[in-house]
C-alpha positions as CSV (number, residue, x, y, z in Angstrom):
1,M,0.0,0.0,0.0
2,N,1.2,3.5,-0.8
3,L,0.5,5.1,2.6
4,T,1.3,8.6,1.3
5,K,-1.2,8.2,-1.5
6,S,-3.9,6.8,0.8
7,I,-3.5,9.7,3.2
8,N,-3.6,12.2,0.4
9,V,-6.8,10.7,-0.9
10,F,-8.4,10.7,2.5
11,R,-7.3,14.3,3.1
12,E,-8.9,15.3,-0.2
13,L,-12.1,13.6,0.7
14,M,-12.2,15.4,4.0
15,R,-11.5,18.7,2.2
16,L,-14.6,18.1,0.0
17,Q,-16.6,17.4,3.2
18,V,-15.4,20.8,4.6
19,L,-16.4,22.6,1.4
20,H,-19.8,21.0,1.7
21,L,-20.2,22.3,5.2
22,I,-19.1,25.8,4.0
23,E,-21.7,25.7,1.2
24,Y,-24.4,24.9,3.8
25,R,-23.0,27.1,6.5
26,I,-26.4,28.0,7.9
27,N,-26.9,24.4,8.8
28,F,-23.4,24.3,10.2
29,V,-23.9,27.3,12.4
30,F,-27.2,25.9,13.6
31,D,-25.5,22.6,14.5
32,V,-22.9,24.4,16.6
33,F,-25.7,26.4,18.3
34,L,-27.6,23.2,19.2
35,R,-24.4,21.8,20.7
36,F,-24.1,24.7,23.0
37,V,-27.8,24.2,23.9
38,E,-26.8,20.6,24.7
39,F,-24.0,22.0,26.8
40,S,-26.4,24.1,28.8
41,I,-28.7,21.1,29.4
42,F,-25.7,19.0,30.4
43,F,-24.6,21.7,32.9
44,Y,-28.0,22.0,34.6
45,F,-28.5,18.2,34.6
46,W,-25.3,17.7,36.6
47,K,-25.9,20.8,38.8
48,S,-29.2,19.3,39.8
49,I,-27.6,16.0,40.6
50,F,-25.0,17.6,42.8
51,A,-27.7,19.7,44.5
52,A,-29.5,16.5,45.4
53,Q,-26.6,14.1,46.1
54,G,-24.0,16.5,47.5
55,S,-21.0,15.0,45.7
56,I,-19.9,12.3,43.2
57,P,-16.7,10.4,43.9
58,G,-13.8,11.9,41.8
59,W,-15.9,14.5,40.0
60,D,-17.1,18.1,40.4
61,I,-18.9,20.5,38.2
62,P,-15.7,22.0,36.5
63,S,-14.3,18.5,35.7
64,L,-17.7,17.5,34.3
65,L,-17.8,20.5,32.0
66,I,-14.4,19.6,30.7
67,L,-15.7,16.0,30.3
68,F,-18.4,17.4,28.0
69,A,-15.8,19.3,26.0
70,F,-13.8,16.2,25.3
71,Q,-17.0,14.3,24.5
72,Q,-17.6,16.8,21.7
73,I,-14.0,16.6,20.4
74,F,-14.2,12.8,20.5
75,L,-17.5,12.8,18.6
76,S,-15.8,15.1,16.0
77,F,-13.0,12.6,15.5
78,F,-15.4,9.7,15.6
79,L,-17.5,11.2,12.8
80,S,-14.4,11.9,10.8
81,F,-13.1,8.4,10.9
82,A,-15.1,5.7,12.7
83,A,-18.5,6.7,11.1
84,G,-17.3,5.3,7.8
85,S,-16.8,1.9,9.2
86,Y,-20.5,1.6,9.6
87,E,-20.6,1.1,5.8
88,M,-18.2,-1.8,5.7
89,E,-20.9,-4.4,6.2
90,K,-23.2,-2.8,3.7
91,A,-20.5,-2.6,1.1
92,I,-19.7,-6.3,1.4
93,M,-23.3,-7.3,1.3
94,R,-24.1,-5.2,-1.7
95,G,-20.9,-6.2,-3.6
96,D,-19.8,-2.5,-3.5
97,I,-16.5,-3.7,-2.0
98,D,-15.4,-4.6,-5.5
99,K,-14.9,-1.0,-6.5
100,Y,-12.7,-0.5,-3.4
101,L,-10.7,-3.6,-4.1
102,S,-9.8,-2.4,-7.6
103,R,-8.3,0.9,-6.4
104,P,-4.6,1.5,-5.9
105,I,-5.0,2.2,-2.2
106,Q,-6.2,0.1,0.8
107,P,-9.9,-0.6,0.1
108,W,-11.0,-0.1,3.8
109,F,-9.1,3.3,3.7
110,A,-11.1,4.4,0.7
111,L,-14.3,3.2,2.3
112,L,-13.6,5.4,5.4
113,G,-12.8,8.4,3.3
114,E,-15.9,8.2,1.2
115,N,-18.4,7.6,4.1
116,S,-17.0,9.7,7.0
117,F,-17.9,13.2,7.9
118,A,-16.0,16.3,8.7
119,G,-17.2,16.7,12.3
120,I,-16.0,20.2,12.7
121,G,-19.0,21.3,14.8
122,G,-18.2,19.1,17.7
123,F,-14.5,20.2,17.6
124,I,-15.4,23.9,17.7
125,T,-17.9,23.3,20.5
126,G,-15.4,21.3,22.6
127,M,-12.7,23.8,22.1
128,G,-15.1,26.6,23.0
129,V,-16.0,25.0,26.2
130,L,-12.4,24.3,27.1
131,A,-11.6,28.0,26.4
132,I,-14.4,29.0,28.8
133,A,-12.9,26.7,31.4
134,H,-9.4,28.1,30.9
135,F,-10.1,31.8,30.7
136,A,-13.3,32.2,32.7
137,L,-13.0,29.5,35.3
138,G,-9.2,29.7,35.7
139,I,-8.7,25.9,35.0
140,P,-5.3,25.5,33.4
141,I,-6.4,23.6,30.2
142,F,-4.0,24.8,27.6
143,T,-0.8,23.5,29.2
144,L,2.1,21.4,27.8
145,L,-0.1,18.3,28.5
146,F,-2.9,19.5,26.2
147,P,-1.5,18.1,23.0
148,L,-1.1,14.7,24.6
149,L,-4.7,14.8,25.7
150,I,-5.9,15.6,22.2
151,I,-3.8,12.8,20.9
152,M,-5.5,10.4,23.3
153,V,-8.9,11.5,22.0
154,F,-7.7,11.0,18.5
155,L,-6.3,7.5,19.2
156,A,-9.6,6.6,21.0
157,A,-11.4,7.4,17.7
158,L,-9.0,5.2,15.9
159,I,-9.8,2.4,18.3
160,S,-13.5,2.7,17.5
161,T,-12.6,2.9,13.8
162,F,-10.7,-0.4,13.7
163,F,-13.2,-2.1,16.0
164,G,-16.0,-1.0,13.6
165,L,-14.0,-2.2,10.5
166,T,-13.5,-5.6,12.2
167,M,-17.2,-6.0,13.0
168,G,-18.2,-5.0,9.5
169,S,-15.7,-7.4,8.0
170,L,-17.4,-10.3,9.7
171,A,-20.0,-9.9,6.9
172,F,-17.6,-11.9,4.7
173,W,-18.7,-15.0,6.7
174,F,-22.0,-14.1,8.5
175,G,-23.7,-11.7,6.2
176,R,-25.5,-8.7,7.7
177,T,-25.4,-8.8,11.5
178,R,-25.3,-5.1,12.3
179,L,-23.0,-5.9,15.2
180,F,-21.2,-2.5,15.2
181,D,-24.5,-0.6,15.0
182,F,-25.9,-2.6,18.0
183,I,-22.8,-2.3,20.1
184,T,-22.3,1.4,19.3
185,D,-25.9,2.2,20.1
186,A,-25.7,0.2,23.4
187,F,-22.4,1.6,24.6
188,W,-23.0,5.2,23.6
189,E,-25.3,5.5,26.5
190,F,-22.2,5.7,28.7
191,D,-21.1,8.8,26.9
192,S,-23.4,11.0,29.1
193,Y,-21.7,10.0,32.3
194,P,-18.1,9.7,33.7
195,I,-17.1,6.1,32.7
196,T,-15.1,5.8,36.0
197,L,-18.4,5.6,37.9
198,F,-19.1,2.2,36.3
199,P,-17.7,-1.2,37.2
200,G,-14.3,-2.2,35.9
201,Y,-15.7,-4.7,33.4
202,I,-17.8,-1.9,31.8
203,Q,-14.7,0.2,31.5
204,T,-12.8,-2.7,29.9
205,L,-15.6,-3.5,27.4
206,T,-15.8,0.1,26.3
207,A,-12.0,0.4,26.1
208,F,-12.0,-1.8,23.0
209,T,-15.1,-0.3,21.4
210,L,-16.0,3.2,22.4
211,P,-13.1,4.0,24.7
212,F,-14.6,6.8,26.9
213,L,-11.9,6.1,29.5
214,F,-9.2,7.3,27.1
215,A,-11.3,9.8,25.1
216,T,-13.1,11.7,27.8
217,A,-12.6,10.7,31.4
218,T,-8.8,10.6,31.4
219,P,-8.4,14.0,29.6
220,A,-11.0,15.6,31.9
221,L,-9.4,14.3,35.1
222,A,-5.9,15.1,33.9
223,S,-7.0,18.7,33.0
224,T,-8.2,19.2,36.6
225,G,-5.2,17.7,38.3
226,K,-7.0,14.6,39.5
227,I,-4.6,12.3,37.5
228,A,-0.9,12.6,38.1
229,L,1.5,12.5,35.1
230,P,2.8,8.9,35.8
231,Q,-0.7,7.6,35.8
232,L,-1.6,9.6,32.7
233,L,1.4,8.1,30.8
234,E,0.4,4.6,32.0
235,L,-3.1,5.1,30.6
236,F,-1.6,6.5,27.4
237,A,0.5,3.4,27.0
238,L,-2.5,1.2,27.7
239,E,-4.4,3.0,25.0
240,I,-1.7,2.4,22.5
241,L,-1.8,-1.3,23.4
242,V,-5.5,-1.5,22.9
243,L,-5.2,0.3,19.6
244,G,-2.5,-2.1,18.5
245,I,-4.7,-5.1,19.4
246,N,-7.6,-3.7,17.5
247,V,-5.4,-3.1,14.4
248,I,-3.9,-6.6,14.5
249,V,-7.3,-8.3,14.9
250,F,-8.7,-6.2,12.0
251,R,-5.8,-7.0,9.7
252,I,-6.3,-10.7,10.3
253,V,-10.0,-10.6,9.8
254,W,-9.8,-8.4,6.8
255,K,-7.1,-10.5,5.1
256,E,-9.0,-13.8,5.6
257,G,-12.3,-12.2,4.7
258,V,-11.0,-10.9,1.3
259,K,-9.6,-14.4,0.6
260,Q,-13.0,-15.8,1.4
261,Y,-14.7,-13.2,-0.8
262,E,-12.4,-13.8,-3.8
263,S,-12.6,-17.5,-3.5
264,Y,-16.3,-17.2,-4.2
265,G,-15.7,-15.0,-7.2
266,G,-16.4,-11.7,-5.5
């Protein structure tokens, strides 16, 4: 695979998505507005819970606001990459995978590029909330650690991407199962809450699918000083390990699946 060519193709497809957003900028502005409305609802929701419960272990209002910000940034990366993996199963079932197999770049890479979205609205909203936390609330967000936190969010989106591609590639053997759709819809419910409040097995399951521990909880806690640097680096290393496992599993499933497909004349 020519990696440079693949990246250039994906970048061009994302550029076209951005141009599409600019063309329909009223819809884009309205989308950002609705996200800030969601932010207001999120704020008053948790404020009401704190008023009734008094406290939540490990969390306070400022850290939850930052959690929301990283949720939006993660959603932005998810739409830009992982959303395209929803189409893998459909492409295999309809035979559309043939047009990707005939291209000079990795078929799954082309599939992602054509079917993902430029999730700029979530990124702008998330950065806006972080700016409010930094400049209005005095929380030191934009420090030397901030690029690492953004990288963690990005890698979390890649984990979801390769998990989605793996689930979609199972269609080579099992047909249409909608496994990724089902798992995403089920696990996305945890997005509205700090994942650290749930049992360890929930955190482990989501780490390989929708890794909110790496994408939202860890950046929020690190931004408010609730996670020390050594622990942050350990979590970062764990995230890389989880991503590596997802990539290896996908490569095996994809390689064997294409062999299965071609052996039947696909």
